[in-house]
C-alpha positions as CSV (number, residue, x, y, z in Angstrom):
1,M,138.6,65.6,84.1
2,E,141.2,66.4,86.8
3,N,144.7,65.1,86.5
4,I,146.0,63.0,89.3
5,I,149.6,63.9,88.4
6,R,151.2,66.2,85.8
7,I,154.8,65.4,85.0
8,Q,156.8,68.2,83.2
9,Q,160.2,67.9,81.6
10,L,161.4,65.3,84.1
11,S,165.1,64.3,83.8
12,K,167.3,62.1,85.9
13,N,171.1,61.6,85.4
14,F,173.3,59.1,87.1
15,S,176.7,60.5,86.4
16,S,177.0,60.1,82.6
17,I,173.9,57.9,82.3
18,H,170.7,59.8,81.3
19,A,168.0,57.6,82.8
20,L,165.2,60.0,82.0
21,Q,165.3,62.9,79.4
22,Q,162.6,65.6,79.6
23,V,159.6,63.3,80.1
24,S,156.2,65.0,80.2
25,F,152.7,63.5,80.4
26,E,149.6,63.6,82.5
27,V,147.5,60.9,84.3
28,P,143.8,61.6,84.3
29,E,141.9,60.8,87.5
30,G,140.0,57.5,87.2
31,S,142.4,56.1,84.6
32,V,144.7,53.1,84.6
33,M,148.0,54.4,83.2
34,G,150.5,51.8,81.9
35,I,154.1,52.8,81.7
36,L,155.9,50.6,79.2
37,G,159.4,50.2,78.1
38,P,162.3,47.7,77.7
39,N,164.6,47.1,80.6
40,G,166.7,50.2,81.2
41,S,164.0,52.5,79.7
42,G,163.5,54.5,82.9
43,K,160.2,53.1,84.2
44,T,161.3,52.4,87.8
45,T,163.3,55.6,87.9
46,L,160.2,57.6,86.9
47,L,158.1,55.9,89.6
48,S,160.8,56.4,92.2
49,I,160.9,60.1,91.5
50,I,157.2,60.7,91.7
51,L,157.1,58.8,94.9
52,D,160.0,60.9,96.4
53,V,162.3,57.9,96.6
54,L,164.7,59.6,94.1
55,K,165.3,63.3,93.4
56,A,165.0,64.4,89.8
57,S,168.0,66.2,88.1
58,S,165.5,68.6,86.5
59,G,161.9,69.1,85.8
60,S,158.8,68.9,88.1
61,Y,155.7,67.0,88.9
62,E,152.4,67.9,90.6
63,W,150.0,65.6,92.4
64,L,146.5,66.9,92.3
65,S,147.7,70.2,90.8
66,L,149.9,71.0,93.8
67,P,153.6,70.3,94.5
68,S,154.2,67.0,96.4
69,S,153.6,67.1,100.1
70,N,153.1,64.8,103.1
71,H,149.3,65.2,102.6
72,H,149.5,63.9,99.1
73,R,151.6,61.0,100.0
74,T,148.9,59.7,102.4
75,Q,146.6,59.5,99.3
76,I,149.1,57.3,97.4
77,G,149.4,53.5,97.9
78,T,152.5,52.0,96.5
79,L,153.9,48.6,95.6
80,L,157.4,49.0,94.3
81,E,158.4,45.6,95.5
82,T,156.6,42.8,97.4
83,P,156.6,43.7,101.2
84,N,158.5,41.4,103.5
85,F,155.5,39.9,105.3
86,Y,155.9,37.6,108.2
87,H,155.4,34.0,106.9
88,Y,154.0,32.6,110.2
89,L,151.5,35.5,110.7
90,S,148.0,35.6,109.2
91,A,146.9,38.2,106.6
92,V,145.2,40.2,109.3
93,D,148.1,40.2,111.7
94,N,150.5,41.2,108.9
95,L,148.3,44.1,108.0
96,K,148.0,45.2,111.6
97,I,151.7,45.8,111.6
98,T,151.5,47.9,108.4
99,A,148.6,49.9,109.8
100,A,150.7,50.7,112.9
101,I,153.6,51.8,110.7
102,K,151.3,53.9,108.4
103,N,149.5,55.3,111.5
104,C,146.1,54.4,110.0
105,S,143.1,52.6,111.5
106,T,142.9,48.8,111.7
107,E,139.3,49.3,110.5
108,D,140.8,49.6,107.0
109,I,142.0,46.0,107.0
110,E,138.6,44.3,106.5
111,P,137.5,46.4,103.5
112,A,141.1,46.1,102.0
113,L,141.0,42.3,102.3
114,K,137.5,42.1,100.9
115,L,138.6,44.3,97.9
116,V,141.4,41.9,97.0
117,G,139.3,38.8,97.6
118,L,141.2,37.5,100.6
119,W,138.7,38.0,103.5
120,D,137.8,34.3,103.6
121,R,141.5,33.6,104.0
122,K,142.2,36.3,106.5
123,D,143.3,34.0,109.3
124,S,145.5,31.8,107.1
125,T,149.2,32.3,107.4
126,F,151.2,34.0,104.7
127,Q,153.2,30.9,103.9
128,T,150.0,29.0,102.8
129,Y,149.2,31.6,100.1
130,S,149.8,31.1,96.3
131,L,151.9,33.6,94.5
132,G,148.8,35.3,93.2
133,M,147.3,35.5,96.7
134,K,150.6,36.9,98.1
135,Q,150.6,39.7,95.5
136,R,146.9,40.4,96.3
137,L,147.8,40.8,99.9
138,A,150.6,43.2,98.9
139,I,148.0,45.2,97.1
140,A,145.7,45.1,100.2
141,N,148.8,46.4,102.1
142,A,149.0,49.3,99.7
143,L,145.3,50.0,100.1
144,L,145.5,50.6,103.8
145,G,144.6,54.3,104.5
146,K,142.2,54.3,101.5
147,P,144.5,55.9,99.0
148,R,143.1,57.7,96.0
149,V,145.8,56.4,93.7
150,L,147.8,53.1,93.5
151,V,151.4,53.1,92.0
152,L,152.5,49.5,91.1
153,D,155.8,48.5,89.7
154,E,155.6,45.2,87.7
155,P,152.6,43.9,89.7
156,T,152.5,40.6,87.8
157,N,156.2,39.9,87.5
158,G,157.1,36.2,87.8
159,M,153.5,35.0,88.0
160,D,151.9,32.1,86.2
161,P,148.9,32.7,83.9
162,M,146.4,32.2,86.8
163,G,148.2,34.7,89.0
164,I,148.3,37.2,86.2
165,S,144.6,36.8,85.6
166,E,143.8,37.3,89.3
167,I,145.8,40.5,89.4
168,R,144.3,41.7,86.1
169,T,140.8,41.2,87.5
170,L,141.7,43.0,90.7
171,I,143.1,46.0,89.0
172,K,140.0,46.3,86.9
173,S,137.8,46.0,90.0
174,L,139.8,48.6,92.0
175,N,139.6,51.1,89.1
176,Q,135.8,50.5,88.7
177,N,135.6,51.5,92.4
178,G,137.2,54.8,91.6
179,T,141.0,54.2,92.3
180,T,143.4,55.7,89.8
181,I,146.2,53.2,89.0
182,I,149.7,53.9,87.6
183,M,151.5,50.7,86.7
184,A,154.8,49.9,85.1
185,S,154.9,46.6,83.3
186,H,156.6,44.7,80.5
187,L,153.7,42.3,80.0
188,L,152.2,44.2,77.1
189,D,149.2,41.9,76.5
190,E,148.2,42.4,80.1
191,V,148.6,46.1,80.0
192,E,146.5,46.3,76.8
193,K,143.7,44.4,78.6
194,V,143.6,46.6,81.8
195,C,145.0,50.0,80.9
196,T,143.0,53.0,79.6
197,H,146.1,55.1,78.9
198,V,149.7,54.3,78.1
199,A,153.2,56.0,78.1
200,I,156.0,54.2,76.2
201,L,159.6,54.9,77.2
202,K,162.8,54.0,75.5
203,Q,166.3,54.8,76.9
204,G,164.8,57.5,79.0
205,H,162.8,59.2,76.2
206,L,159.0,59.3,76.1
207,L,158.1,57.9,72.6
208,I,154.3,58.2,72.8
209,T,151.5,58.7,75.3
210,G,147.7,58.9,75.3
211,P,144.6,56.7,75.6
212,V,145.4,53.2,74.6
213,Q,142.8,53.2,71.7
214,E,144.3,56.4,70.3
215,V,147.8,55.0,70.4
216,L,146.7,51.9,68.6
217,S,144.4,53.6,66.1
218,Q,147.3,55.5,64.6
219,E,148.1,52.6,62.4
220,D,146.2,49.8,60.6
221,C,147.5,46.3,60.3
222,V,146.5,43.8,57.5
223,E,147.4,40.2,57.1
224,V,147.9,38.8,53.6
225,K,148.9,35.4,52.1
226,A,149.6,34.1,48.7
227,Q,151.3,31.1,47.2
228,N,154.7,32.8,46.9
229,L,155.2,34.9,50.1
230,E,158.5,36.3,49.1
231,V,157.2,37.7,45.8
232,L,154.1,39.0,47.7
233,Q,156.3,40.8,50.2
234,Q,158.4,42.5,47.5
235,L,155.3,43.6,45.7
236,L,153.7,45.1,48.8
237,L,157.0,46.9,49.6
238,Q,156.1,49.1,46.6
239,Y,152.4,49.6,47.7
240,S,152.0,53.3,48.3
241,A,149.8,53.1,51.4
242,A,152.2,50.7,53.3
243,K,154.5,52.3,55.9
244,N,156.0,48.9,56.7
245,V,155.8,45.4,55.4
246,R,157.0,42.4,57.4
247,M,157.1,38.6,57.0
248,T,155.9,36.7,60.1
249,N,155.9,32.9,59.8
250,D,153.6,32.2,56.9
251,T,152.0,35.6,56.7
252,V,152.9,39.1,55.3
253,M,151.9,41.9,57.6
254,I,151.2,45.4,56.1
255,Y,151.2,48.5,58.4
256,G,149.9,51.9,57.4
257,N,147.7,54.8,58.4
258,V,144.7,53.9,56.1
259,L,144.7,50.5,54.6
260,D,141.7,49.5,52.3
261,L,141.2,45.7,51.9
262,A,139.5,46.0,48.5
263,H,142.3,48.3,47.1
264,I,145.0,45.9,48.4
265,N,143.3,43.0,46.7
266,Q,142.9,44.9,43.4
267,Y,146.5,46.0,43.6
268,C,147.8,42.5,43.9
269,M,145.5,41.1,41.2
270,Q,146.7,43.8,38.8
271,Q,150.2,42.5,39.4
272,G,149.2,38.9,38.9
273,I,149.2,37.9,42.5
274,I,146.1,36.0,43.8
275,L,145.7,36.4,47.5
276,T,144.6,33.4,49.6
277,H,144.2,35.3,52.8
278,L,143.3,39.0,53.5
279,L,142.4,40.1,57.0
280,Q,142.3,43.5,58.8
281,K,143.6,43.4,62.3
282,R,143.5,45.9,65.1
283,T,147.2,46.7,65.8
284,S,148.1,45.2,69.2
285,L,149.9,47.2,71.8
286,E,152.7,44.7,71.5
287,A,153.1,45.3,67.8
288,K,153.1,49.1,68.4
289,F,155.6,48.7,71.2
290,I,158.0,46.5,69.1
291,E,157.8,49.0,66.2
292,L,158.5,52.0,68.5
293,T,161.3,50.5,70.5
294,A,163.0,48.5,67.7
295,E,166.7,49.5,67.1
296,K,166.9,51.7,64.1
């Protein structure tokens, strides 16, 4: 599978601040790559560099196996912040302005609006749109010129659950139609639902990258309960297969590479602890993210 972009040892310094430090990863064509990290981790800086908004201090990147060029930029649709649409113009008239700026055909407007589900509201003014509809129009704006890849920075920021669901469905639909999507977001649950690949940043460092399922499969998670949770937690801290043991509300969580439920149950029984709850859970991206980015 061809890589849409290959990022190699990318660094960016703002005076004494190291915003990015030798970040390297690849984005396969046809994927949805989620770039995750706390505020200040370097997500927006990274996107700004690969879109030629900022210049890297060192390192390089290649779009479609070649250095960045004007030709490649025409194949990239971007949404770094919501465009300033004219409130009293319709969706079509707003996109006509963008088409003129991009020097692309107005014939792209109809398929773009249909892709984002706004064709039936094409003549409605922007001010009558919901927040989710406004963001979908912004994505239609990025789709003008039929780009091969979309780069989105926090596409669901500030939205209510309905708006988030609309954008999630749209991203999946665009990807199924062949568009590669690179998105930065802090909404971990949403990223887990739509992304095929993930890169997690912390203070400018790349902590882990790869297919979402591979990142998650590196660690099992098991929920356990007993009458005395504090005694149970202390006991499981001595369990050899446990890498980490945490108390969450009324449940003890065990994390480890290979956790066997029968063996955990037997271990507790041998120590005189009767478990009232024992459940294997797939590690969520949120749990993995918190573990990786927690202060040590």
